ZAMARGU-4260 file (C-alpha; in steps of 0.2 Angstrom, whole numbers, plus 5000, padded with zeros to 4 digits):
<rodrens>
0) 4926/5056/5014 | 4937/5046/5026 | 4955/5039/5021 | 4948/5022/5016 | 4935/5030/5004
5) 4948/5041/4997 | 4960/5027/4994 | 4947/5016/4986 | 4941/5030/4975 | 4960/5033/4970
10) 4961/5015/4965 | 4950/5018/4950 | 4964/5028/4942 | 4980/5023/4952 | 4989/5008/4957
15) 4988/5001/4975 | 5003/5010/4981 | 4998/5027/4974 | 4980/5025/4980 | 4987/5024/4998
20) 5001/5036/4997 | 4992/5050/4988 | 4979/5050/5003 | 4993/5053/5016 | 5007/5062/5007
25) 5000/5079/5008 | 4999/5079/5027 | 5018/5075/5028 | 5023/5089/5015 | 5023/5077/5000
30) 5011/5084/4986 | 4998/5072/4978 | 5007/5074/4962 | 5024/5069/4969 | 5015/5055/4979
35) 5008/5049/4963 | 5025/5049/4954 | 5034/5041/4969 | 5022/5026/4968 | 5022/5023/4949
40) 5033/5008/4950 | 5026/4999/4965 | 5009/4993/4958 | 5006/4975/4955 | 5018/4969/4968
45) 5034/4979/4963 | 5032/4983/4945 | 5019/4969/4941 | 5031/4956/4948 | 5018/4949/4961
50) 5029/4953/4975 | 5025/4964/4990 | 5007/4971/4987 | 5007/4989/4982 | 4994/4993/4996
55) 5008/4987/5008 | 5022/4996/5000 | 5012/5012/5000 | 5008/5010/5019 | 5027/5008/5021
60) 5030/5024/5013 | 5017/5033/5024 | 5025/5025/5039 | 5042/5032/5034 | 5034/5049/5032
65) 5026/5048/5049 | 5041/5041/5058 | 5052/5056/5052 | 5040/5067/5061 | 5042/5058/5077
70) 5060/5062/5081 | 5074/5073/5075 | 5086/5059/5078 | 5088/5048/5062 | 5092/5032/5072
75) 5076/5034/5082 | 5066/5038/5066 | 5073/5021/5059 | 5068/5012/5075 | 5051/5019/5075
80) 5048/5015/5057 | 5054/4997/5059 | 5043/4994/5073 | 5028/5002/5064 | 5031/4992/5048
85) 5032/4976/5059 | 5015/4980/5067 | 5007/4984/5051 | 5013/4968/5043 | 5006/4958/5057
90) 4989/4966/5056 | 4988/4965/5037 | 4994/4947/5037 | 4981/4943/5050 | 4967/4950/5039
95) 4973/4944/5022 | 4985/4930/5025 | 5000/4937/5015 | 5009/4953/5010 | 5013/4946/4993
100) 5002/4951/4978 | 5003/4934/4970 | 4997/4925/4986 | 4983/4939/4988 | 4977/4936/4970
105) 4981/4918/4969 | 4989/4921/4953 | 5007/4926/4948 | 5004/4942/4938 | 5022/4942/4932
110) 5017/4928/4920 | 5006/4934/4906 | 4994/4919/4906 | 4991/4921/4924 | 4989/4940/4923
115) 4976/4937/4909 | 4966/4926/4921 | 4967/4940/4934 | 4960/4953/4921 | 4947/4941/4914
120) 4940/4937/4932 | 4941/4955/4937 | 4951/4952/4952 | 4960/4969/4952 | 4942/4976/4954
125) 4936/4964/4967 | 4951/4960/4978 | 4962/4975/4977 | 4950/4989/4983 | 4949/4979/4999
130) 4967/4978/5001 | 4969/4997/4998 | 4955/5001/5010 | 4961/4990/5024 | 4979/4997/5022
135) 4972/5014/5026 | 4962/5007/5041 | 4977/4999/5048 | 4987/5015/5045 | 4974/5026/5054
140) 4975/5013/5069 | 4993/5012/5071 | 4998/5030/5067 | 4989/5039/5081
</rodrens>
C-alpha cells in the first residue's frame, strides 16, 4: 500500500492532519501514536474553524520532520522547511485552488448550520479523502 492509500485509509478514523502525519511520522522517529496525538487539534481547518486544511498542516509537520534531517544547522533546517512549505503550497493551491478548509468545502464549518450542510451532503467523505491523498502525493514528490 502506498502513502496515498494509507492516508486515505487513515481518514476513515482520523482527521485530515492525522491521516497524513501518521503515514510519515514513524520514518522520522515519531510513533503512529504520537503522530495521532500531535494531530488531534488540527482537523477541520485548525480545530474545526475552517482555516488551513488539516491535510496541509499535516504536510507542514512532515516537512518539518524531513527538514530537520537535512542539516544539523538549525537556521538551515528552518530555511529548508520554509522553502518546502512554499513549494508544497504552490502545488496544493494549483490542484485545489486554496489551502483553506472553508474554501475547499465551500462552507464555513465553524458555523453550526454550515457544518450541518457539509455533513448532510457527505462532503467530508467526498472531498477530504482527495485532499489527504493529494497531500501525500505532493510530499512524495518534493521530499526526494
